[in-house]
C-alpha positions as CSV (number, residue, x, y, z in Angstrom):
1,M,-26.4,-9.5,-8.1
2,N,-27.0,-6.3,-10.1
3,L,-24.7,-3.7,-11.5
4,D,-24.9,-1.4,-8.5
5,Q,-23.8,-4.2,-6.1
6,A,-20.9,-5.2,-8.3
7,I,-19.7,-1.6,-8.6
8,T,-19.9,-1.2,-4.8
9,L,-17.8,-4.3,-4.3
10,I,-15.2,-3.1,-6.8
11,E,-15.2,0.4,-5.2
12,E,-14.5,-1.1,-1.7
13,M,-11.7,-3.2,-3.2
14,L,-10.0,-0.2,-4.7
15,Q,-10.4,1.8,-1.5
16,I,-8.8,-1.0,0.6
17,T,-6.0,-1.3,-1.9
18,L,-5.2,2.4,-1.7
19,I,-5.5,2.5,2.1
20,V,-3.3,-0.6,2.6
21,G,-0.7,0.3,0.1
22,A,-0.4,4.0,1.0
23,P,2.0,3.8,4.0
24,V,4.6,1.7,2.2
25,L,4.4,3.7,-1.0
26,A,4.5,7.0,0.9
27,T,7.6,5.9,2.8
28,A,9.4,4.8,-0.4
29,F,8.4,8.1,-2.1
30,G,9.6,10.2,0.8
31,V,12.9,8.4,1.1
32,G,13.4,8.6,-2.6
33,M,12.8,12.3,-2.6
34,L,15.3,12.8,0.3
35,V,17.9,10.8,-1.5
36,S,17.3,12.7,-4.7
37,V,17.7,16.0,-2.9
38,F,20.9,14.7,-1.2
39,Q,22.3,13.5,-4.5
40,A,21.5,16.9,-6.2
41,A,23.1,18.8,-3.4
42,T,26.3,16.8,-3.2
43,Q,26.4,15.7,-6.9
44,I,27.0,12.1,-5.8
45,H,25.2,9.9,-8.3
46,E,25.9,6.4,-7.0
47,M,23.3,3.9,-8.0
48,T,23.3,1.9,-4.8
49,L,22.6,5.2,-2.9
50,T,19.2,5.3,-4.5
51,F,18.2,1.7,-3.9
52,I,19.5,0.8,-0.4
53,P,17.8,3.5,1.6
54,K,14.5,2.8,-0.2
55,I,14.7,-0.9,0.4
56,V,15.5,-0.4,4.1
57,A,12.7,2.1,4.5
58,T,10.2,-0.1,2.7
59,V,11.1,-3.1,4.9
60,A,10.8,-0.9,8.0
61,A,7.4,0.4,6.9
62,L,6.3,-3.2,6.3
63,I,7.5,-4.2,9.8
64,I,5.7,-1.2,11.3
65,F,2.5,-1.3,9.3
66,G,2.4,-5.0,8.5
67,S,0.1,-6.1,11.3
68,W,-2.3,-3.2,10.6
69,M,-2.3,-4.1,6.9
70,F,-3.0,-7.7,7.7
71,V,-5.9,-6.9,9.9
72,M,-7.4,-4.5,7.3
73,L,-7.1,-7.2,4.6
74,T,-8.6,-10.0,6.7
75,D,-11.5,-7.8,7.7
76,Y,-12.1,-6.8,4.1
77,F,-12.0,-10.5,2.9
78,R,-14.3,-11.5,5.7
79,T,-16.9,-8.8,4.9
80,S,-16.5,-9.5,1.1
81,F,-17.2,-13.2,1.5
82,E,-20.2,-12.4,3.8
83,N,-21.5,-9.9,1.3
84,I,-21.1,-12.3,-1.6
85,L,-22.9,-15.0,0.2
86,T,-25.8,-12.7,1.0
87,L,-25.9,-11.4,-2.5
88,L,-26.1,-14.9,-4.0
89,R,-29.2,-15.8,-1.8
């Protein structure tokens, strides 16, 4: 295994990490922004108002995108192990 192959494996790993994590992170970010705008408009600064909607939205995003995320990760691991086996030969 040379340096180019190792860099390619690491690059694929980072790409899959970003792709798989993006829906949940984007959902949490969007809900957080909406709650912040709501709090700024109404001047209600309740701590539970910031956490509960984000937790609910994150769980909903995991339910919606969970199977897709699982398929992406299993495909990545399968191809990674196949690539590692071919690189070691």
